[in-house]
Each structure stands twice: as structure tokens, then as C-alpha cells.
C-alpha positions as CSV (number, residue, x, y, z in Angstrom):
1,M,-28.4,-6.9,-6.2
2,F,-25.1,-7.5,-8.0
3,K,-24.8,-11.0,-9.3
4,L,-21.9,-12.6,-11.1
5,N,-22.5,-14.5,-14.3
6,P,-22.1,-18.3,-14.3
7,I,-18.6,-18.1,-15.8
8,N,-17.3,-15.8,-13.1
9,Q,-19.1,-17.7,-10.4
10,R,-17.1,-20.8,-11.5
11,R,-13.9,-18.8,-11.5
12,L,-14.5,-17.4,-8.0
13,A,-15.3,-20.9,-6.8
14,K,-12.1,-22.2,-8.2
15,F,-10.2,-19.3,-6.6
16,R,-11.6,-20.3,-3.2
17,R,-10.4,-23.9,-3.8
18,I,-6.9,-22.7,-4.2
19,K,-6.2,-22.4,-0.5
20,R,-2.9,-20.6,-0.5
21,G,-4.3,-17.8,-2.6
22,W,-7.6,-17.6,-0.7
23,W,-6.1,-17.5,2.7
24,S,-3.3,-15.2,1.6
25,L,-6.0,-12.7,0.4
26,W,-7.7,-12.8,3.8
27,V,-4.4,-12.4,5.7
28,L,-3.3,-9.4,3.6
29,V,-6.7,-7.8,3.8
30,F,-6.8,-8.2,7.6
31,A,-3.3,-6.9,8.0
32,Y,-4.1,-3.8,5.9
33,L,-7.3,-3.1,7.7
34,A,-5.6,-3.4,11.0
35,S,-2.8,-1.1,9.9
36,L,-5.4,1.6,9.1
37,G,-6.1,1.7,12.8
38,S,-2.5,1.6,13.8
39,E,-2.9,4.3,16.4
40,L,-5.2,2.0,18.3
41,F,-2.5,-0.6,18.7
42,V,0.8,1.2,18.4
43,G,1.5,4.8,19.4
44,N,2.5,7.1,22.2
45,R,-0.9,8.8,22.5
46,P,-3.5,7.0,24.7
47,L,-6.8,5.6,23.6
48,F,-8.6,7.2,26.6
49,V,-7.7,9.6,29.5
50,S,-10.0,10.5,32.3
51,Y,-9.1,13.4,34.7
52,E,-11.2,15.6,37.0
53,G,-14.4,14.5,35.4
54,S,-13.3,15.1,31.8
55,S,-12.6,12.4,29.2
56,Y,-10.1,12.7,26.4
57,F,-9.3,10.5,23.3
58,P,-5.8,11.7,22.2
59,A,-5.2,8.8,19.8
60,I,-8.3,9.7,17.8
61,T,-8.5,13.5,18.1
62,N,-4.8,14.3,17.4
63,R,-5.1,17.5,19.4
64,Y,-2.4,19.2,21.5
65,Y,-2.6,18.2,25.2
66,P,-0.4,20.3,27.5
67,E,0.8,18.9,30.8
68,T,-1.2,21.5,32.7
69,L,-4.4,19.8,31.6
70,F,-3.5,16.8,33.7
71,G,-2.1,18.5,36.7
72,G,1.4,19.2,35.3
73,S,3.4,22.3,35.8
74,F,4.5,23.2,32.3
75,D,2.7,24.1,29.1
76,L,4.5,21.4,27.2
77,E,3.0,18.5,25.3
78,T,2.1,15.7,27.7
79,D,4.4,12.6,27.9
80,F,1.5,10.1,28.2
81,R,3.8,7.1,29.0
82,A,5.2,9.0,31.9
83,L,1.7,10.1,32.9
84,A,0.5,6.5,33.0
85,E,3.2,5.8,35.7
86,D,2.6,9.0,37.6
87,E,1.3,8.1,41.1
88,E,0.1,11.6,41.8
89,F,-2.0,11.5,38.6
90,A,-3.6,8.2,39.7
91,A,-4.1,9.5,43.3
92,N,-6.1,12.4,41.9
93,G,-8.5,10.0,40.2
94,G,-6.9,10.0,36.8
95,S,-7.0,7.0,34.6
96,I,-5.3,6.3,31.3
97,I,-5.4,3.5,28.6
98,M,-2.4,3.3,26.4
99,P,-2.1,1.3,23.1
100,L,-0.7,-2.2,23.4
101,H,2.7,-1.0,22.2
102,P,3.0,2.6,23.5
103,Y,5.6,4.0,21.1
104,S,5.4,6.2,18.1
105,P,7.3,5.5,14.8
106,L,8.6,9.1,14.8
107,E,9.8,9.5,18.4
108,S,13.4,8.8,19.5
109,V,13.5,6.6,22.5
110,R,16.8,6.8,24.4
111,I,17.5,3.6,26.3
112,K,19.7,4.1,29.3
113,G,23.2,2.5,28.9
114,D,22.5,1.4,25.3
115,R,23.1,3.7,22.3
116,P,20.9,3.3,19.2
117,P,20.4,1.2,17.4
118,A,19.5,-0.9,20.4
119,A,18.9,-4.7,20.3
120,P,15.5,-6.2,20.8
121,R,14.2,-6.3,24.4
122,K,10.9,-6.6,26.2
123,A,9.9,-2.9,25.6
124,H,11.1,-3.0,22.0
125,P,10.7,-6.6,20.7
126,M,12.2,-5.6,17.4
127,G,14.8,-3.2,18.7
128,T,15.3,0.4,17.7
129,D,16.9,2.0,14.6
130,D,19.9,4.3,14.4
131,R,17.9,7.2,15.6
132,G,16.3,5.4,18.5
133,R,12.9,4.9,16.9
134,D,11.0,1.7,17.6
135,I,11.2,-0.7,14.6
136,L,7.9,-2.5,15.3
137,A,6.1,0.9,15.1
138,R,7.9,1.9,11.9
139,L,7.2,-1.4,10.3
140,L,3.5,-1.2,11.0
141,Y,3.1,2.4,9.9
142,G,5.4,1.8,7.0
143,F,3.2,-1.1,5.9
144,R,0.1,1.1,5.9
145,I,1.8,3.8,3.8
146,S,3.3,1.3,1.4
147,M,0.1,-0.7,0.9
148,S,-2.0,2.5,0.5
149,F,0.6,3.7,-2.1
150,A,0.6,0.4,-4.0
151,L,-3.2,0.1,-4.0
152,T,-3.6,3.7,-5.2
153,L,-1.0,3.2,-7.9
154,A,-2.5,-0.2,-9.0
155,I,-6.0,1.2,-9.3
156,L,-5.0,4.3,-11.3
157,A,-2.6,2.3,-13.5
158,T,-5.2,-0.3,-14.2
159,A,-7.9,2.2,-15.0
160,L,-5.6,4.3,-17.3
161,G,-4.2,1.2,-19.0
162,M,-7.7,-0.2,-19.6
163,V,-8.9,3.0,-21.2
164,V,-5.9,3.5,-23.5
165,G,-5.7,-0.2,-24.5
166,A,-9.4,-0.5,-25.1
167,I,-9.5,2.6,-27.4
168,Q,-6.5,1.3,-29.3
169,G,-7.9,-2.2,-29.8
170,F,-11.4,-1.2,-30.6
171,F,-10.9,1.6,-33.1
172,G,-7.8,0.2,-34.7
173,G,-6.3,1.9,-37.8
174,W,-4.4,5.1,-37.2
175,T,-5.7,5.3,-33.6
176,D,-4.0,2.0,-32.8
177,L,-0.9,2.7,-34.9
178,L,-0.3,6.1,-33.3
179,G,-1.0,4.7,-29.8
180,Q,1.3,1.7,-30.3
181,R,4.2,3.9,-31.5
182,T,3.7,6.4,-28.7
183,T,3.6,3.6,-26.1
184,E,6.8,2.1,-27.4
185,I,8.7,5.4,-27.3
186,W,7.4,6.2,-23.9
187,S,8.3,2.8,-22.5
188,A,11.8,3.2,-23.7
189,L,12.4,6.2,-21.4
190,P,14.7,5.2,-18.4
191,F,12.3,5.1,-15.5
192,L,14.9,5.6,-12.7
193,H,16.5,8.6,-14.5
194,V,13.1,10.3,-14.7
195,V,12.5,9.7,-11.0
196,V,15.9,11.1,-10.1
197,L,15.4,14.2,-12.3
198,I,12.0,15.0,-10.8
199,S,13.2,14.3,-7.3
200,S,16.1,16.7,-7.8
201,I,13.8,19.5,-8.9
202,I,10.8,18.9,-6.5
203,D,10.8,17.3,-3.1
204,P,9.1,14.0,-3.5
205,N,5.9,13.2,-1.7
206,F,3.1,10.6,-1.8
207,M,1.1,12.0,-4.7
208,L,4.1,13.1,-6.7
209,L,5.6,9.6,-6.6
210,I,2.2,8.2,-7.5
211,F,2.1,10.4,-10.5
212,V,5.7,9.6,-11.6
213,L,5.2,5.8,-11.3
214,L,1.8,6.1,-13.0
215,M,3.4,7.5,-16.1
216,F,5.0,4.1,-16.7
217,Y,2.8,1.5,-14.9
218,W,-0.2,1.8,-17.2
219,I,1.8,0.6,-20.2
220,G,1.8,-3.2,-19.5
221,M,-1.9,-3.2,-18.7
222,S,-2.8,-1.3,-21.9
223,R,-1.0,-3.9,-24.0
224,Y,-2.9,-6.8,-22.5
225,V,-6.3,-5.0,-22.7
226,R,-5.6,-4.0,-26.3
227,G,-5.0,-7.6,-27.3
228,E,-8.2,-8.7,-25.5
229,V,-10.3,-6.0,-27.1
230,L,-9.0,-6.8,-30.6
231,R,-10.3,-10.3,-30.1
232,E,-13.7,-9.3,-28.6
233,R,-14.6,-6.4,-30.9
234,N,-15.7,-8.7,-33.8
235,R,-17.7,-11.1,-31.7
236,D,-21.4,-11.5,-32.5
237,Y,-22.6,-9.6,-29.4
238,A,-20.6,-6.5,-30.4
239,T,-21.8,-6.7,-34.0
240,A,-25.4,-7.1,-32.8
241,A,-25.2,-4.2,-30.4
242,T,-23.9,-2.0,-33.3
243,A,-26.7,-3.2,-35.6
244,L,-29.3,-2.3,-33.0
245,G,-28.1,1.3,-33.0
246,A,-25.7,1.5,-30.0
247,S,-22.9,4.0,-30.4
248,R,-19.3,2.7,-30.8
249,W,-18.4,4.1,-27.4
250,K,-21.3,2.4,-25.7
251,V,-20.5,-0.9,-27.4
252,L,-16.8,-0.5,-26.3
253,F,-17.3,0.3,-22.6
254,R,-20.6,-1.4,-21.9
255,H,-20.1,-4.7,-23.8
256,V,-16.5,-5.2,-25.1
257,V,-14.6,-4.0,-22.1
258,G,-16.8,-6.0,-19.7
259,N,-15.8,-9.2,-21.6
260,S,-12.1,-8.2,-21.7
261,M,-11.5,-8.2,-17.9
262,T,-9.5,-11.4,-17.6
263,P,-6.1,-9.7,-18.1
264,V,-7.2,-6.9,-15.8
265,I,-8.1,-9.2,-12.9
266,T,-5.1,-11.5,-13.3
267,L,-2.6,-8.6,-13.6
268,F,-3.9,-6.5,-10.8
269,P,-2.2,-8.4,-7.9
270,F,1.1,-8.3,-9.7
271,T,0.7,-4.6,-10.3
272,L,0.1,-4.2,-6.6
273,V,3.3,-6.1,-5.8
274,N,5.3,-4.0,-8.2
275,G,4.0,-0.8,-6.7
276,F,4.8,-2.0,-3.1
277,F,8.3,-3.1,-4.1
278,S,8.9,0.1,-6.2
279,L,8.3,2.4,-3.2
280,T,10.5,0.3,-1.0
281,S,13.3,0.4,-3.6
282,L,13.0,4.2,-4.1
283,D,13.1,4.7,-0.3
284,F,16.2,2.6,-0.1
285,L,17.9,4.6,-2.9
286,G,16.9,7.9,-1.2
287,F,14.4,9.0,-3.9
288,G,11.2,8.0,-2.1
289,L,9.1,9.6,0.6
290,P,10.8,12.3,2.7
291,A,12.1,11.7,6.2
292,P,11.0,10.9,8.8
293,T,8.1,9.0,7.1
294,P,8.1,5.4,8.3
295,S,9.6,3.4,5.5
296,W,10.7,-0.2,5.0
297,G,13.2,0.9,2.3
298,E,14.8,3.4,4.8
299,L,15.2,0.5,7.3
300,F,16.9,-1.6,4.7
301,K,19.3,1.3,4.0
302,Q,20.1,1.5,7.8
303,G,20.7,-2.2,7.8
304,Q,23.2,-1.9,4.9
305,G,25.1,0.7,7.0
306,N,24.9,-1.3,10.2
307,L,25.6,-4.9,9.2
308,D,26.4,-6.0,12.8
309,D,22.9,-4.9,14.0
310,W,21.0,-7.9,12.7
311,W,17.6,-6.7,13.7
312,L,17.8,-3.8,11.2
313,I,18.0,-6.5,8.5
314,V,16.0,-9.5,9.7
315,F,12.7,-7.9,10.7
316,P,12.3,-5.6,7.7
317,F,13.4,-8.3,5.3
318,G,11.0,-10.8,7.0
319,A,8.1,-8.3,6.7
320,L,8.8,-7.5,3.1
321,F,9.3,-11.2,2.1
322,T,6.0,-12.2,3.8
323,T,4.0,-9.4,2.2
324,L,5.3,-10.0,-1.3
325,L,4.9,-13.8,-0.9
326,L,1.2,-13.4,0.2
327,A,0.5,-11.0,-2.7
328,T,2.3,-13.4,-5.2
329,F,0.2,-16.3,-3.9
330,I,-3.0,-14.3,-4.5
331,G,-1.8,-13.3,-8.0
332,E,-1.0,-16.9,-9.0
333,A,-4.3,-18.2,-7.7
334,V,-6.2,-15.5,-9.5
335,R,-4.3,-16.2,-12.7
336,E,-5.0,-19.9,-12.4
337,A,-8.7,-19.4,-11.6
338,W,-9.3,-16.9,-14.5
339,D,-7.3,-18.9,-17.0
340,P,-9.4,-18.6,-20.2
341,R,-8.0,-22.0,-21.4
342,D,-9.7,-23.7,-18.5
343,H,-13.4,-24.2,-19.3
344,H,-14.2,-26.6,-16.4
């Protein structure tokens, strides 16, 4: 069974005592896990349909369901919201369970007598955007995409930065010198220009944007890990492991890196924040994920062009502010708990 050493046990206990960081972590984790099942809460496909002795689960299976399957006359995809209100469907023994908020982030909902963007109302508590799409649905699905993007980027950037920084710091000499000069040159490249250039050649998608941002996001982590490894490589335990015949690579990754994790742990939440904010910014500038992907940055762009429609600004801004605030609280609490200067 995995067990933390006494030092990390004290650090974790201290982190738990910092309530704003501890509860922010749980809120953010719960929100992300809930967003992974967004189709169960928000969407225009029902959780369950029963008709003529057969059961269907459209929200889960994502199959094509024609109207004729439920007593309709046309071979078109079923409008399940309309089906839920169809008296003939109910009279024939049909039953249907829709999500709590039965609207998709991609569908255009035309509200009679009110052109989009439509103000908040009972059916759409956060209103609709300039294409008639439900803002609540787009915020929830956009959160899932942005958080998945930020987590993927943070994990990859942290891993790459750890490897590069550890090799530089441990082997030193020409390895360190060449790595440092290469890193300095690479970090001087204009990030936004690189993104614009690549986006103009290739249509951006989730993995392409991960790759582009990863080319720059590992640099900061590598510098911190390098400095930590430089300090740890000459400690007694590393010298003893080498004297006992362990290879340099084994000493590096089994012993030195394991004792150089403080900057990795403390920087990870801030790397996550940067990834989340970067995707939102790229979407706002038009170089992010392609339409009609649910995007917070795209909602900000709509708000900029429709300043009188306050809901296009207030709700996305509130969601972004809350998310970044929670992540920042977590980062500050982790940094305080893992502070190497605190030995108590």
C-alpha cells in the first residue's frame, strides 16, 4: 500500500488545515467530475425512453433515433423535447425522462417573439447567445473541454519539464550549458505569433493546440526542477547510491527526482490555471478550438460585440472568475504547505 513519508504527511496535513485551498480543491474536483457526465444533466437527448416494450438510452448510446421509432411519420431525427409533450406518445404507453436542463450546447433555440441573443428566462436561466444557443449548456460543456485541455497540458508540460530540467541539473557540464542556451533561445520565440502561423496553415483542434502550447509551457517547470536537482545531486544519499553501484540514470530518476518534487507540486496548480486561461484567450482571439465547439472565450467575444446584452458578459465572466479563483486558492495553499523553509 502506498504510504507518504513523514515530511509529506505533515505537508498534506498542513494543506488540509488551509481551508480555502482544501475546499476549493473539492469544489473544483466535484465540478469537473460532474461536467464529465454533462449529458446526464444538460442535453436534448433523454436519459431513458420506453415505447412499445422497448427501452432506449439516447443520452448514453449517442445513436440516431428516427421519429418512426416512436410512432412518428418521418424518418427524421426525433425531437425528444417535443416527444415528451406529445399526448399521443403518452397515450400509447410511451414514457420519457429528459435531463434537468433539456437543451444542447450546439442547437439553436428560436424563442417566439424574441430574436437571439435572448435574455434569461425560466427555460433558459442564463439566456441564449447570438445564435440562439443556450448559454448554461455552453458554459457547462465549455468547462469540461477547457478543464480537460488544461489538465492534459499541465500533466504533459510538467512531465516534459521534469525530464529536461532533471537531466540538465544532474549531468551538468556541456549537457547543462547546451540545454540552458537552447531553452533561452526557444523561450524568446513569440508564442502568439507561432500560434497564429500554425493556425493559418492547419485548422486548430484539441490535440494540435495541446502540442503548440506544450512547446512553451515546459520551460518554466524545467528551470525550477533543474535548480532543485542541482542542489540534491550532491547530497549524501545520492553519493551513497552511486558508491553502491547504482547507475547515474537510476540515481537520478529513483532518488534525486523523488526528492526534487517540491517545485513540481507547487507549480502544477498554476500551470493548470495558465492552460485554462490560455485556451479561453485563444478562443476569444479566434485561434482556438473550431466552431461550434462550446467555448467560454467565444462567449466573451460575443459579449464584446453585444455590450447591451449583459448576460453574454456576466455569466461567462462569473464562471471564469470563480474557476480561476478556486484554482489560485489551491495553488497558494499547496505552495504554503510545501514551503521548504517551513520545517514545522
